[in-house]
C-alpha positions as CSV (number, residue, x, y, z in Angstrom):
1,M,-41.0,-73.2,-101.2
2,T,-36.6,-74.1,-100.5
3,R,-36.2,-77.4,-97.9
4,I,-32.8,-76.3,-95.3
5,A,-31.2,-79.4,-94.0
6,F,-28.3,-78.2,-91.7
7,I,-25.1,-79.7,-90.4
8,G,-24.3,-78.7,-87.5
9,G,-26.1,-76.4,-85.0
10,G,-23.3,-74.2,-83.6
11,N,-23.5,-70.3,-83.8
12,M,-22.8,-69.9,-86.8
13,A,-26.2,-72.1,-87.8
14,R,-27.9,-70.3,-85.0
15,S,-27.2,-66.9,-86.3
16,L,-28.5,-68.2,-90.6
17,I,-31.8,-70.5,-89.2
18,G,-32.4,-67.0,-87.6
19,G,-31.9,-64.3,-89.4
20,L,-33.5,-66.5,-92.3
21,L,-36.7,-66.4,-90.2
22,K,-36.5,-63.1,-89.3
23,T,-37.1,-63.3,-93.4
24,G,-40.3,-64.7,-93.3
25,M,-39.1,-68.5,-94.0
26,A,-41.3,-70.9,-92.3
27,A,-39.5,-73.0,-89.8
28,S,-41.1,-76.1,-91.3
29,T,-39.2,-75.8,-94.1
30,I,-35.8,-75.9,-92.1
31,S,-34.1,-79.1,-90.7
32,V,-30.3,-79.4,-88.6
33,A,-28.6,-82.5,-87.4
34,E,-26.9,-81.8,-84.5
35,P,-25.6,-84.6,-82.3
36,Q,-25.6,-82.8,-78.8
37,A,-28.7,-83.0,-76.7
38,A,-28.6,-79.7,-75.4
39,A,-28.3,-78.5,-78.1
40,R,-30.6,-80.2,-80.4
41,E,-33.4,-79.1,-77.3
42,A,-32.3,-75.2,-77.3
43,L,-32.4,-75.1,-81.1
44,G,-36.5,-76.2,-81.5
45,R,-37.5,-74.9,-78.7
46,D,-36.0,-71.0,-80.0
47,F,-37.1,-71.8,-83.6
48,G,-39.2,-73.9,-83.7
49,V,-37.3,-76.4,-86.3
50,A,-36.8,-79.7,-86.7
51,C,-33.9,-81.7,-85.0
52,F,-32.4,-84.9,-85.5
53,A,-29.1,-86.6,-84.0
54,E,-28.6,-87.9,-87.1
55,N,-27.5,-86.3,-90.3
56,R,-29.3,-88.5,-92.9
57,Q,-32.4,-87.5,-91.0
58,A,-32.0,-83.8,-91.4
59,V,-31.6,-84.1,-95.5
60,T,-34.6,-86.1,-96.1
61,D,-35.7,-84.0,-99.3
62,A,-33.8,-81.6,-98.2
63,E,-32.7,-79.6,-101.7
64,V,-30.3,-77.4,-99.6
65,I,-27.6,-78.3,-97.4
66,V,-25.9,-76.0,-94.8
67,L,-21.9,-77.6,-94.0
68,A,-22.3,-75.6,-90.8
69,V,-18.8,-78.2,-89.2
70,K,-15.4,-78.0,-88.9
71,P,-13.3,-78.8,-91.8
72,Q,-11.9,-82.6,-89.8
73,I,-15.3,-84.2,-90.0
74,M,-16.7,-83.1,-93.7
75,P,-15.3,-86.6,-95.1
76,A,-17.2,-88.9,-92.4
77,I,-19.9,-86.4,-93.3
78,H,-19.7,-87.4,-96.8
79,A,-20.1,-91.4,-95.5
80,E,-23.1,-91.4,-94.4
81,L,-24.6,-88.5,-96.7
82,G,-23.3,-89.8,-99.8
83,D,-26.0,-92.0,-101.4
84,S,-28.7,-89.2,-100.6
85,L,-25.9,-86.8,-102.2
86,Q,-26.4,-89.0,-105.9
87,R,-30.0,-89.5,-105.6
88,H,-31.0,-85.6,-105.3
89,H,-27.9,-83.3,-106.3
90,P,-28.7,-80.8,-103.7
91,L,-26.4,-77.3,-103.4
92,L,-24.0,-77.9,-100.7
93,I,-22.8,-74.4,-99.0
94,S,-19.4,-74.4,-96.6
95,I,-19.6,-72.2,-93.9
96,A,-16.1,-73.9,-92.9
97,A,-13.2,-71.9,-92.4
98,G,-10.4,-72.4,-95.1
99,V,-11.7,-75.6,-97.2
100,R,-11.1,-75.0,-100.9
101,L,-13.6,-76.1,-103.3
102,D,-11.5,-78.8,-104.6
103,Q,-11.3,-80.0,-101.1
104,L,-14.9,-80.1,-100.8
105,E,-15.4,-81.9,-104.6
106,R,-12.8,-84.6,-103.3
107,W,-14.9,-85.7,-100.9
108,F,-18.3,-84.5,-102.0
109,G,-18.1,-85.4,-105.1
110,S,-17.4,-83.3,-107.9
111,H,-20.8,-83.6,-109.5
112,L,-22.8,-81.1,-106.9
113,P,-23.5,-77.3,-106.9
114,I,-20.6,-76.2,-104.5
115,V,-20.7,-72.8,-102.9
116,R,-17.9,-71.6,-99.9
117,C,-18.6,-69.7,-97.6
118,M,-16.4,-67.0,-95.7
119,P,-18.7,-65.7,-92.9
120,N,-17.4,-63.7,-89.3
121,T,-18.2,-64.1,-85.9
122,P,-20.7,-60.5,-86.1
123,A,-23.0,-63.1,-88.6
124,L,-24.1,-63.9,-84.4
125,I,-25.6,-60.4,-84.3
126,G,-26.8,-60.2,-88.0
127,A,-23.9,-57.6,-88.6
128,G,-21.8,-60.1,-90.5
129,A,-19.3,-59.5,-93.6
130,T,-19.3,-62.8,-96.4
131,G,-17.6,-63.7,-98.9
132,L,-18.7,-66.2,-101.4
133,Y,-17.2,-68.1,-104.3
134,A,-19.2,-70.9,-106.5
135,N,-18.0,-73.7,-108.5
136,S,-19.3,-74.3,-112.0
137,R,-22.0,-76.3,-111.5
138,V,-24.3,-73.6,-109.1
139,S,-27.2,-72.2,-111.5
140,P,-27.7,-68.7,-111.0
141,A,-30.8,-69.5,-108.9
142,Q,-28.4,-71.4,-106.3
143,K,-26.5,-68.5,-106.3
144,A,-29.5,-66.6,-105.0
145,Q,-30.2,-69.2,-102.9
146,A,-27.0,-68.9,-101.3
147,Q,-26.7,-65.0,-101.4
148,H,-30.3,-64.8,-99.9
149,I,-29.1,-67.3,-96.8
150,L,-26.4,-65.7,-96.1
151,D,-27.6,-62.5,-95.9
152,A,-29.9,-63.3,-94.0
153,A,-26.9,-62.8,-91.4
154,G,-25.2,-59.7,-92.8
155,I,-24.0,-58.2,-95.9
156,T,-22.4,-60.8,-98.9
157,R,-19.5,-60.5,-101.6
158,W,-18.8,-62.5,-104.6
159,I,-15.3,-63.4,-105.0
160,D,-14.5,-64.3,-108.3
161,D,-11.0,-66.1,-107.8
162,E,-11.3,-68.5,-104.9
163,S,-7.7,-67.5,-104.5
164,L,-8.4,-64.3,-102.9
165,M,-11.0,-66.5,-100.0
166,D,-7.9,-66.9,-98.1
167,T,-7.9,-62.5,-98.6
168,V,-11.8,-62.5,-97.2
169,T,-10.3,-65.0,-94.2
170,G,-8.1,-62.3,-93.2
171,L,-9.7,-59.5,-93.9
172,S,-12.9,-60.1,-92.7
173,G,-12.8,-63.3,-91.0
174,S,-10.3,-62.2,-88.7
175,G,-11.0,-58.6,-88.6
176,P,-13.2,-58.4,-85.6
177,A,-10.5,-59.4,-83.8
178,Y,-8.2,-56.4,-84.9
179,F,-10.8,-54.2,-84.2
180,F,-11.3,-55.4,-80.8
181,A,-7.5,-55.3,-80.3
182,L,-7.7,-51.6,-81.0
183,V,-10.6,-50.9,-78.7
184,E,-8.0,-52.2,-76.5
185,A,-5.4,-49.9,-76.6
186,L,-7.5,-47.0,-77.1
187,E,-9.0,-48.3,-73.5
188,A,-5.4,-48.6,-72.3
189,A,-4.1,-45.2,-73.4
190,A,-6.9,-44.0,-71.6
191,V,-6.6,-45.2,-68.9
192,Q,-3.3,-43.7,-68.9
193,Q,-4.5,-40.6,-69.4
194,G,-6.7,-41.5,-66.3
195,L,-9.6,-42.1,-67.5
196,P,-11.6,-44.6,-65.0
197,R,-11.7,-48.5,-67.1
198,D,-15.4,-48.4,-67.4
199,T,-16.1,-45.2,-68.8
200,A,-12.8,-45.6,-71.4
201,R,-14.1,-48.9,-72.1
202,A,-17.6,-47.2,-73.3
203,L,-16.8,-43.9,-74.6
204,A,-13.8,-46.4,-77.4
205,A,-16.8,-48.4,-77.8
206,Q,-19.6,-46.7,-78.8
207,T,-17.1,-44.2,-80.7
208,C,-15.7,-46.6,-82.6
209,L,-19.5,-47.4,-83.2
210,G,-20.7,-44.4,-84.5
211,A,-17.9,-44.1,-86.6
212,G,-19.0,-47.7,-87.5
213,R,-22.1,-47.1,-88.9
214,M,-21.1,-43.2,-90.7
215,L,-19.1,-45.4,-92.8
216,T,-21.6,-48.1,-94.2
217,E,-24.9,-45.7,-94.0
218,S,-23.0,-42.6,-96.2
219,G,-21.7,-44.1,-98.2
220,E,-18.8,-42.0,-98.7
221,D,-14.3,-43.1,-99.1
222,P,-13.0,-43.5,-95.9
223,A,-10.6,-41.2,-96.7
224,V,-13.3,-38.2,-96.9
225,L,-14.8,-39.2,-93.7
226,R,-11.1,-38.6,-91.8
227,Q,-10.6,-35.9,-93.1
228,R,-14.3,-34.2,-92.2
229,V,-12.8,-35.3,-88.2
230,T,-9.5,-33.9,-89.6
231,S,-9.0,-29.5,-88.3
232,P,-5.8,-28.4,-89.5
233,N,-3.0,-28.2,-86.7
234,G,-5.1,-30.4,-84.1
235,T,-6.0,-32.9,-81.5
236,T,-7.0,-35.3,-84.4
237,Q,-4.1,-34.2,-87.1
238,A,-1.3,-34.6,-83.8
239,A,-3.1,-38.4,-83.4
240,L,-2.9,-39.5,-87.0
241,E,0.2,-38.0,-87.4
242,S,1.3,-40.5,-84.3
243,F,0.3,-43.5,-86.4
244,A,2.2,-42.1,-89.5
245,A,5.1,-41.8,-87.7
246,D,4.8,-45.3,-86.3
247,G,3.8,-47.2,-89.5
248,L,-0.3,-47.7,-88.8
249,P,-0.5,-49.3,-93.2
250,A,2.0,-50.9,-93.0
251,M,1.9,-52.4,-89.9
252,A,-2.4,-53.5,-91.3
253,A,-0.7,-53.9,-94.1
254,R,1.6,-56.9,-92.5
255,A,-1.2,-58.1,-90.3
256,V,-3.0,-58.7,-92.4
257,A,-0.9,-60.7,-95.5
258,A,0.5,-62.5,-92.4
259,A,-3.1,-63.7,-91.8
260,T,-3.8,-64.8,-95.9
261,R,-0.5,-66.6,-95.4
262,R,-2.0,-68.6,-92.7
263,G,-5.5,-69.8,-93.9
264,A,-3.2,-71.0,-97.2
265,E,-1.1,-72.8,-95.1
266,L,-4.5,-74.3,-93.4
267,A,-6.1,-75.0,-96.4
268,A,-3.0,-77.2,-97.8
269,E,-3.3,-79.1,-94.5
270,L,-7.1,-80.5,-95.1
271,D,-5.2,-82.0,-98.1
272,Q,-3.7,-84.5,-95.4
273,L,-7.1,-86.1,-95.5
274,P,-9.1,-88.9,-96.4
């Protein structure tokens, strides 16, 4: 029974804890450090896990430590946990957006096995998409542990080149916002055509949900599914031709590139932390 400690009890930690418990993990093997008393009480009440105000108390005997905090407070966490990390050499899993492995190794020690993860907000409902990258100290068994933990909140994919984690951020990390923006645009367009707003929103959201399920559950290439919906000279073809004329593929490419570039810039800013 692997003992897992979460540093930080926010929404992402809650989603992972809830998912792990659904897989059959015992609540007694999970501990959480959370400075806010109300959040500690809610975690204990909702999941039955041990909750502590201090990080040192939560990590006692933990084999895996999940860092679910903002990047800016990572150095302070190391100051609290340094002795325990030196003694036990736990697997560290960071779900802090944009924090590179070399930064984590600088703060926590290059001798530790560390996995960097980039989850996204649909993890909160068990439908997340997470990219993972491990340093050379992570064993195959520890990679399996990390994957099991993140699988509890959705799908996972290992990335071979850490520099591509910024692309993961630009694609799936920021991607839910792109989807919401598309639904907003479809809703507004339908309202312009005369549909009541509540009807337009319901139809747009369900259409996107259904299309997403078709894509993930069928295993088909999206181009194949698109072609099946598109009758020659029909309504769908007219809409797709309009998208093409407005440069939709180029727009998407520029958007992902911009998010990828900004992710690298934010990581570089963390180099200024002690």
